[in-house]
C-alpha positions as CSV (number, residue, x, y, z in Angstrom):
1,X,-1.4,-66.6,-53.7
2,X,2.2,-66.5,-52.7
3,X,5.1,-67.7,-54.9
4,X,8.6,-68.0,-53.8
5,X,11.2,-70.4,-52.3
6,X,10.4,-72.4,-49.3
7,X,13.4,-72.7,-46.9
8,X,12.8,-76.2,-45.6
9,X,14.9,-79.2,-44.7
10,X,13.8,-80.8,-48.0
11,X,15.4,-78.0,-50.0
12,X,18.6,-78.0,-48.0
13,X,18.9,-81.7,-48.6
14,X,18.3,-81.3,-52.4
15,X,20.2,-78.0,-53.0
16,X,22.2,-78.3,-56.2
17,X,25.4,-76.7,-54.8
18,X,27.0,-77.7,-51.5
19,X,24.3,-80.1,-50.3
20,X,24.0,-81.7,-53.7
21,X,27.7,-82.4,-53.9
22,X,27.5,-83.9,-50.4
23,X,24.9,-86.4,-51.6
24,X,26.5,-87.4,-54.9
25,X,30.2,-87.6,-54.1
26,X,29.9,-90.5,-51.6
27,X,32.2,-93.3,-52.6
28,X,32.1,-95.5,-49.5
29,X,28.6,-97.0,-50.2
30,X,29.0,-99.8,-52.8
31,X,25.3,-100.0,-53.3
32,X,25.2,-96.6,-55.0
33,X,26.1,-97.2,-58.7
34,X,24.2,-94.2,-60.2
35,X,24.9,-90.8,-58.7
36,X,21.7,-89.3,-60.1
37,X,19.6,-92.1,-58.6
38,X,21.3,-91.4,-55.3
39,X,20.4,-87.7,-55.4
40,X,16.8,-88.6,-56.1
41,X,16.7,-91.1,-53.3
42,X,18.3,-88.6,-51.0
43,X,15.6,-86.0,-51.9
44,X,12.9,-88.5,-51.0
45,X,14.7,-89.4,-47.8
46,X,14.9,-85.6,-47.0
47,X,11.1,-85.3,-47.3
48,X,10.6,-88.1,-44.8
49,X,13.5,-87.1,-42.5
50,X,11.1,-85.4,-40.2
51,X,9.4,-88.7,-39.4
52,X,12.7,-90.6,-38.8
53,X,12.6,-92.5,-35.4
54,X,16.2,-91.3,-34.6
55,X,17.7,-87.9,-34.0
56,X,19.6,-86.6,-37.0
57,X,21.9,-83.6,-36.9
58,X,24.1,-82.3,-39.8
59,X,26.8,-79.7,-39.3
60,X,29.4,-78.1,-41.7
61,X,33.1,-77.5,-41.4
62,X,32.5,-74.5,-39.1
63,X,30.5,-76.9,-36.8
64,X,27.3,-75.0,-37.5
65,X,24.0,-76.9,-37.7
66,X,22.6,-77.3,-41.2
67,X,19.9,-79.9,-40.5
68,X,17.9,-80.8,-37.4
69,X,14.9,-83.2,-37.5
70,X,11.9,-83.6,-35.3
71,X,13.3,-86.4,-33.3
72,X,16.3,-84.2,-32.4
73,X,13.8,-81.6,-31.2
74,X,12.0,-84.3,-29.1
75,X,15.2,-85.7,-27.6
76,X,16.9,-82.4,-26.8
77,X,14.1,-79.8,-26.5
78,X,15.3,-77.2,-29.0
79,X,13.3,-76.6,-32.2
80,X,14.9,-76.3,-35.6
81,X,14.7,-72.5,-35.7
82,X,16.6,-72.2,-32.4
83,X,19.7,-74.2,-33.6
84,X,20.1,-73.6,-37.3
85,X,23.3,-71.8,-38.1
86,X,24.6,-72.3,-34.5
87,X,26.9,-74.9,-32.9
88,X,24.9,-77.8,-31.6
89,X,23.8,-76.7,-28.1
90,X,23.1,-80.3,-27.1
91,X,26.7,-81.6,-27.7
92,X,30.1,-80.9,-26.3
93,X,32.4,-79.2,-28.7
94,X,35.2,-81.7,-28.0
95,X,32.9,-84.6,-29.0
96,X,31.8,-82.7,-32.1
97,X,35.5,-82.2,-33.2
98,X,36.3,-85.9,-32.4
99,X,33.4,-87.1,-34.5
100,X,34.5,-84.8,-37.3
101,X,37.9,-86.4,-37.3
102,X,36.5,-89.9,-37.2
103,X,34.0,-89.3,-40.0
104,X,36.7,-87.5,-42.1
105,X,38.9,-90.5,-41.8
106,X,36.1,-92.8,-43.0
107,X,35.9,-94.7,-39.8
108,X,32.4,-96.1,-39.6
109,X,32.9,-98.3,-36.6
110,X,30.4,-98.9,-33.8
111,X,28.2,-96.1,-32.2
112,X,30.1,-93.9,-29.8
113,X,28.9,-93.3,-26.2
114,X,28.5,-89.6,-25.3
115,X,26.6,-87.4,-23.0
116,X,24.2,-84.7,-24.3
117,X,22.5,-81.8,-22.8
118,X,18.7,-81.0,-23.0
119,X,17.2,-77.6,-23.2
120,X,15.8,-77.9,-19.7
121,X,19.4,-78.4,-18.3
122,X,19.2,-82.2,-17.8
123,X,21.8,-84.6,-19.3
124,X,21.1,-87.6,-21.4
125,X,23.3,-90.6,-22.3
126,X,23.7,-91.0,-26.1
127,X,24.9,-93.4,-28.7
128,X,26.2,-91.4,-31.7
129,X,27.1,-92.7,-35.2
130,X,28.9,-90.0,-37.2
131,X,29.4,-90.2,-41.0
132,X,30.8,-87.8,-43.6
133,X,28.4,-86.0,-45.8
134,X,30.1,-85.6,-49.2
135,X,33.7,-84.7,-49.8
136,X,35.5,-82.0,-51.8
137,X,38.1,-82.6,-54.6
138,X,40.8,-83.1,-52.0
139,X,38.7,-85.8,-50.2
140,X,38.0,-83.7,-47.1
141,X,34.5,-84.0,-45.6
142,X,32.0,-81.3,-46.5
143,X,29.9,-82.0,-43.4
144,X,29.1,-84.6,-40.8
145,X,25.7,-86.3,-40.1
146,X,25.3,-87.7,-36.6
147,X,22.6,-90.3,-36.1
148,X,21.8,-90.2,-32.4
149,X,19.8,-92.4,-30.1
150,X,19.6,-92.7,-26.3
151,X,21.8,-95.2,-24.7
152,X,20.1,-98.5,-23.7
153,X,20.5,-97.7,-20.0
154,X,18.6,-94.4,-20.4
155,X,15.8,-96.2,-22.2
156,X,15.5,-98.9,-19.6
157,X,15.5,-96.2,-16.8
158,X,12.3,-94.8,-18.4
159,X,10.8,-98.3,-18.8
160,X,11.2,-98.7,-22.5
161,X,11.6,-102.1,-24.0
162,X,15.2,-103.6,-24.1
163,X,16.6,-106.4,-26.2
164,X,16.2,-109.9,-24.8
165,X,19.1,-111.5,-22.8
166,X,21.9,-112.4,-25.1
167,X,20.5,-110.3,-27.9
168,X,22.7,-107.6,-29.3
169,X,21.8,-104.0,-29.9
170,X,20.5,-103.4,-33.4
171,X,23.5,-103.0,-35.7
172,X,23.9,-100.8,-38.8
173,X,21.9,-102.4,-41.6
174,X,23.7,-103.6,-44.8
175,X,23.4,-101.3,-47.8
176,X,20.6,-103.3,-49.5
177,X,18.7,-103.6,-46.3
178,X,19.1,-99.9,-45.7
179,X,17.7,-99.1,-49.1
180,X,14.7,-101.4,-48.6
181,X,14.2,-99.9,-45.1
182,X,14.3,-96.4,-46.5
183,X,11.9,-97.3,-49.2
184,X,9.5,-98.9,-46.7
185,X,9.9,-95.9,-44.4
186,X,9.1,-93.6,-47.3
187,X,6.0,-95.6,-48.2
188,X,4.8,-95.4,-44.5
189,X,5.4,-91.7,-44.5
190,X,3.3,-91.2,-47.6
191,X,0.5,-93.2,-45.9
192,X,0.8,-91.4,-42.6
193,X,1.0,-87.8,-43.8
194,X,-2.1,-85.9,-45.1
195,X,0.0,-84.2,-47.7
196,X,0.2,-85.6,-51.2
197,X,3.8,-86.4,-52.2
198,X,4.8,-86.4,-55.9
199,X,7.9,-87.2,-58.0
200,X,7.9,-85.4,-61.4
201,X,10.2,-86.9,-64.0
202,X,11.0,-83.9,-66.3
203,X,12.5,-86.1,-69.0
204,X,9.5,-88.4,-69.4
205,X,6.9,-85.9,-68.4
206,X,5.3,-88.4,-66.0
207,X,4.4,-87.8,-62.4
208,X,4.2,-90.3,-59.5
209,X,1.8,-89.2,-56.8
210,X,1.0,-90.7,-53.4
211,X,-2.4,-92.1,-52.7
212,X,-3.3,-88.9,-50.8
213,X,-3.5,-87.0,-54.0
214,X,-6.5,-89.0,-55.2
215,X,-8.3,-87.9,-52.0
216,X,-7.5,-84.3,-52.8
217,X,-8.3,-84.3,-56.5
218,X,-11.0,-87.0,-56.7
219,X,-9.4,-88.2,-59.9
220,X,-8.0,-91.7,-60.4
221,X,-4.2,-92.2,-60.6
222,X,-4.1,-92.9,-64.4
223,X,-5.6,-89.4,-65.1
224,X,-3.0,-87.3,-63.3
225,X,0.1,-89.4,-64.2
226,X,0.8,-87.0,-67.0
227,X,2.3,-83.5,-66.1
228,X,-0.1,-81.7,-68.5
229,X,-3.1,-82.8,-66.3
230,X,-1.8,-80.5,-63.5
231,X,-1.6,-77.4,-65.7
232,X,-5.0,-78.0,-67.2
233,X,-6.7,-78.4,-63.9
234,X,-5.3,-75.3,-62.2
235,X,-7.8,-72.5,-61.9
236,X,-7.5,-70.1,-64.9
237,X,-6.8,-67.1,-62.5
238,X,-4.0,-69.0,-60.8
239,X,-2.4,-70.9,-63.7
240,X,0.0,-68.3,-64.9
241,X,1.3,-67.5,-61.5
242,X,1.8,-71.2,-60.6
243,X,3.5,-72.2,-63.8
244,X,5.6,-69.0,-63.9
245,X,6.8,-69.7,-60.3
246,X,7.9,-73.2,-61.3
247,X,9.5,-72.2,-64.6
248,X,11.3,-69.3,-62.8
249,X,12.7,-71.6,-60.2
250,X,13.7,-74.2,-62.8
251,X,15.5,-71.6,-65.0
252,X,17.2,-69.7,-62.2
253,X,19.0,-72.7,-60.7
254,X,16.9,-72.5,-57.5
255,X,16.8,-75.6,-55.3
256,X,13.1,-75.4,-54.6
257,X,9.8,-73.7,-55.4
258,X,6.5,-73.0,-53.8
259,X,3.1,-71.8,-54.9
260,X,-0.4,-71.6,-53.7
261,X,-3.2,-72.2,-56.3
262,X,-6.6,-73.7,-56.8
263,X,-7.0,-77.1,-58.5
264,X,-10.2,-78.3,-60.0
265,X,-11.5,-81.5,-58.5
266,X,-13.3,-84.2,-60.5
267,X,-16.7,-82.9,-59.1
268,X,-15.9,-79.4,-60.5
269,X,-15.1,-77.8,-57.1
270,X,-11.7,-76.2,-56.5
271,X,-9.3,-77.3,-53.8
272,X,-6.9,-74.7,-52.4
273,X,-3.4,-76.2,-52.4
274,X,0.1,-75.1,-51.4
275,X,2.8,-76.8,-53.4
276,X,6.4,-77.1,-52.1
277,X,9.0,-78.9,-54.2
278,X,12.7,-79.8,-54.3
279,X,14.3,-79.3,-57.7
280,X,17.0,-81.9,-58.6
281,X,19.5,-81.4,-61.4
282,X,22.2,-83.5,-63.0
283,X,25.9,-82.5,-62.6
284,X,25.6,-80.2,-65.5
285,X,22.7,-78.3,-63.9
286,X,20.1,-79.7,-66.2
287,X,16.7,-80.1,-64.5
288,X,15.9,-83.8,-64.0
289,X,13.3,-84.2,-61.3
290,X,11.0,-82.3,-59.0
291,X,10.0,-84.0,-55.7
292,X,7.6,-82.3,-53.4
293,X,4.5,-82.3,-51.3
294,X,1.1,-80.7,-51.8
295,X,-1.0,-79.6,-48.8
296,X,-4.8,-79.2,-49.0
297,X,-5.7,-75.8,-47.5
298,X,-9.3,-75.8,-48.7
299,X,-10.9,-76.2,-45.3
300,X,-8.4,-73.8,-43.7
301,X,-9.1,-71.1,-46.3
302,X,-12.8,-71.7,-45.9
303,X,-12.5,-71.1,-42.2
304,X,-10.4,-68.1,-42.8
305,X,-13.1,-66.7,-45.2
306,X,-15.7,-67.4,-42.5
307,X,-13.6,-65.6,-40.0
308,X,-13.1,-62.6,-42.3
309,X,-16.8,-62.5,-43.1
310,X,-17.6,-62.7,-39.5
311,X,-15.1,-59.9,-38.8
312,X,-16.7,-57.8,-41.5
313,X,-20.1,-58.4,-39.9
314,X,-18.8,-57.7,-36.4
315,X,-17.1,-54.5,-37.7
316,X,-20.4,-53.4,-39.2
317,X,-22.3,-54.3,-36.0
318,X,-19.7,-52.4,-34.0
319,X,-20.0,-49.4,-36.2
320,X,-23.8,-49.5,-35.9
321,X,-23.5,-50.0,-32.2
322,X,-21.2,-47.0,-32.0
323,X,-23.7,-44.9,-34.0
324,X,-26.5,-46.0,-31.7
325,X,-24.3,-45.2,-28.7
326,X,-23.6,-41.7,-30.1
327,X,-27.4,-41.2,-30.7
328,X,-28.1,-42.5,-27.2
329,X,-25.5,-40.2,-25.8
330,X,-27.0,-37.3,-27.6
331,X,-30.4,-38.2,-26.4
332,X,-29.1,-38.5,-22.8
333,X,-27.4,-35.2,-23.0
334,X,-30.6,-33.6,-24.4
335,X,-32.6,-35.3,-21.8
336,X,-30.2,-34.0,-19.1
337,X,-30.6,-30.6,-20.5
338,X,-34.3,-30.9,-20.5
339,X,-34.3,-32.2,-16.9
340,X,-32.1,-29.4,-15.8
341,X,-34.4,-26.9,-17.5
342,X,-37.4,-28.6,-15.9
343,X,-35.7,-28.4,-12.5
344,X,-35.0,-24.7,-13.1
345,X,-38.6,-24.2,-14.1
346,X,-39.8,-26.1,-11.1
347,X,-37.6,-24.2,-8.8
348,X,-38.9,-20.9,-10.3
349,X,-42.4,-22.1,-9.9
350,X,-41.6,-23.2,-6.3
351,X,-40.2,-19.7,-5.6
352,X,-43.2,-18.1,-7.3
353,X,-45.6,-20.2,-5.4
354,X,-44.1,-19.0,-2.1
355,X,-42.4,-15.7,-2.9
356,X,-41.2,-14.5,0.5
357,X,-39.5,-11.1,0.1
358,X,-37.7,-9.1,2.8
359,X,-38.9,-5.5,2.2
360,X,-37.4,-3.9,5.3
361,X,-35.5,-4.8,8.4
362,X,-37.5,-7.4,10.3
363,X,-40.4,-7.0,7.7
364,X,-41.3,-9.8,5.2
365,X,-43.9,-9.6,2.4
366,X,-45.7,-12.6,0.9
367,X,-47.7,-11.7,-2.2
368,X,-49.9,-14.6,-3.2
369,X,-51.3,-15.3,-6.6
370,X,-53.6,-18.1,-7.9
371,X,-55.2,-20.9,-6.1
372,X,-53.9,-22.4,-2.8
373,X,-54.3,-26.0,-2.1
374,X,-52.9,-28.2,0.7
375,X,-49.6,-28.8,-1.0
376,X,-48.9,-25.2,-1.9
377,X,-50.1,-24.1,1.6
378,X,-47.5,-26.4,3.1
379,X,-44.8,-25.1,0.8
380,X,-45.7,-21.5,1.7
381,X,-45.7,-22.2,5.4
382,X,-42.3,-23.9,5.2
383,X,-40.8,-21.0,3.1
384,X,-42.2,-18.3,5.4
385,X,-41.1,-20.0,8.6
386,X,-37.6,-20.4,7.3
387,X,-37.4,-16.7,6.3
388,X,-38.8,-15.6,9.6
389,X,-36.1,-17.5,11.5
390,X,-33.4,-16.4,9.1
391,X,-34.3,-12.7,9.2
392,X,-35.7,-12.5,12.7
393,X,-38.8,-10.8,11.2
394,X,-41.2,-9.1,13.5
395,X,-43.9,-8.6,10.8
396,X,-45.0,-10.8,8.0
397,X,-47.4,-9.3,5.4
398,X,-49.5,-11.7,3.4
399,X,-51.1,-10.0,0.5
400,X,-54.2,-11.8,-0.8
401,X,-55.0,-9.5,-3.8
402,X,-54.1,-12.1,-6.4
403,X,-55.9,-15.1,-4.7
404,X,-58.4,-16.8,-7.0
405,X,-61.3,-19.2,-6.1
406,X,-61.4,-18.6,-2.4
407,X,-63.3,-21.3,-0.6
408,X,-63.4,-22.7,2.9
409,X,-60.3,-24.8,2.4
410,X,-58.3,-21.9,1.0
411,X,-59.3,-19.6,3.9
412,X,-58.4,-22.3,6.4
413,X,-54.9,-22.7,4.9
414,X,-54.3,-18.9,5.1
415,X,-55.4,-18.8,8.8
416,X,-53.1,-21.8,9.5
417,X,-50.2,-19.9,8.0
418,X,-50.8,-16.9,10.2
419,X,-51.1,-19.1,13.3
420,X,-47.8,-20.8,12.4
421,X,-45.8,-17.5,12.3
422,X,-47.4,-16.4,15.5
423,X,-45.8,-19.3,17.3
424,X,-42.4,-17.8,16.3
425,X,-43.4,-14.4,17.8
426,X,-44.0,-12.7,14.4
427,X,-47.1,-10.5,13.9
428,X,-49.1,-11.5,10.9
429,X,-50.4,-8.6,8.6
430,X,-53.0,-9.3,5.9
431,X,-53.7,-7.0,3.0
432,X,-56.0,-7.2,0.0
433,X,-58.8,-9.1,1.8
434,X,-61.7,-9.3,-0.6
435,X,-65.4,-9.4,0.5
436,X,-65.5,-13.1,-0.4
437,X,-62.5,-13.9,1.9
438,X,-64.0,-11.8,4.7
439,X,-67.3,-13.6,4.4
440,X,-65.6,-17.0,4.4
441,X,-63.6,-16.1,7.5
442,X,-66.8,-15.1,9.2
443,X,-68.4,-18.4,8.2
444,X,-65.6,-20.3,9.6
445,X,-65.9,-18.4,12.9
446,X,-62.1,-17.8,12.8
447,X,-60.5,-15.7,15.5
448,X,-59.2,-12.6,13.7
449,X,-58.7,-10.3,16.6
450,X,-54.9,-10.9,16.4
451,X,-54.7,-10.1,12.7
452,X,-53.8,-6.7,11.5
453,X,-55.6,-6.1,8.2
454,X,-55.4,-3.5,5.5
455,X,-57.2,-3.0,2.2
456,X,-54.0,-2.6,0.2
457,X,-50.4,-3.8,0.3
458,X,-49.2,-0.2,0.3
459,X,-51.0,0.5,3.6
460,X,-49.7,-2.8,5.1
461,X,-46.1,-1.9,4.1
462,X,-46.4,1.5,5.6
463,X,-47.7,0.1,8.8
464,X,-45.2,-2.7,9.2
465,X,-42.2,-0.6,8.3
466,X,-43.3,2.1,10.7
467,X,-44.0,-0.4,13.4
468,X,-40.6,-2.1,12.9
469,X,-38.8,1.1,13.5
470,X,-40.8,1.7,16.8
471,X,-41.4,-1.8,18.1
472,X,-42.8,-0.5,21.3
473,X,-45.9,1.0,19.6
474,X,-49.0,-0.8,20.8
475,X,-51.1,-2.8,18.4
476,X,-54.2,-0.7,19.4
477,X,-52.4,2.5,18.4
478,X,-51.6,0.8,15.2
479,X,-55.3,0.1,14.6
480,X,-56.2,3.7,15.5
481,X,-53.4,4.9,13.3
482,X,-54.5,2.8,10.4
483,X,-58.1,4.0,10.9
484,X,-57.1,7.6,10.9
485,X,-55.2,7.1,7.7
486,X,-58.3,5.6,6.1
487,X,-60.4,8.7,7.3
């Protein structure tokens, strides 16, 4: 809950110093016989000023804007925050000075024609009625209020309704008529606004509230006419802050107060309200009245809580999602590592399944272990042919010592490998042929006359290395040499 002054146009209109003097020291209006009543009426009018159908601008002696209503924003394009404390950007300085002189002299007169400037750079024809706002002890004006409307020609150019032929432009109403009009306008504002407007009479302890307050509180008017009802129905947790804010503003001489609190409805629920009031005092500074407006923020605060709760849930979901992402990222990294390891193992297995080794210049050795199926035979053939081409090998030794489960298919694969390297001009040398492999080759009727065979890999290496160094040695000599070595 926030407690503090609310810098609004209502407060400026009801401030007990400069603005208050401006509203109580008028002497030209014969209908005002009680200065205190005029101040209270001015405060009510300040609350409804934003709904006025004409533009209203107030500036001080330095020609700085001190009040700017909604119609002025609509007519000229600048909002209040853009003009407060500045010279009126929509009016010429010469016109402002002239109107100050006229208002200071007390010359009411007819509205003055002038040309204004909009924020978008376009010009607008105006009718301006200036009047003094309060006077100091010497009779000099404290400020000037300009009531501004568009000239009739400008309205007609936009297709707005004009007076009938022979009819005059609306004139300034008489004091009694103006008072009735302002009261009617105030009543219409209380009906149109969703805020509940109140008038608290400090002396009598009674409170007048607009019909909107009954909708907010759910209580009939006769119940909340007494000021004590308000204090009793504030939420216990908010009561001290709300009442302290009001008492502090009243005792400090502040011109306004504001507080947010929860008020118990007739059904037991609590409405969240923000209360903004203008504090009125008599010439001696004694607190006389508080006029203000109460806005119901219950639905807004409910939506804010829903948004906050949703944000909490979204934050928790985001944190959970982040954790899941981290876990998933860790799993992906671990899986990538496993896949990399598996690829390395597969590559090692692939190399082991076809381990072609260059043991000498132009001599390759292929020690085979395990079973050989069609897939492995194709891999062995590819690897061996690639190495034959790369090394320009003249001899390729295929050692069968570690071959298991030799059958017809395995033997056929081995013979196919030897035929393949022969096409590249490389002599195939086979070592470690077991009796089972020899029997299978015979059963297949394979042509083995072009194969050089040895019982051990050692003998095959000796032969191939020796033959590579003397490439001209005939194969028959090699067979005889191999046979003599065995003898």
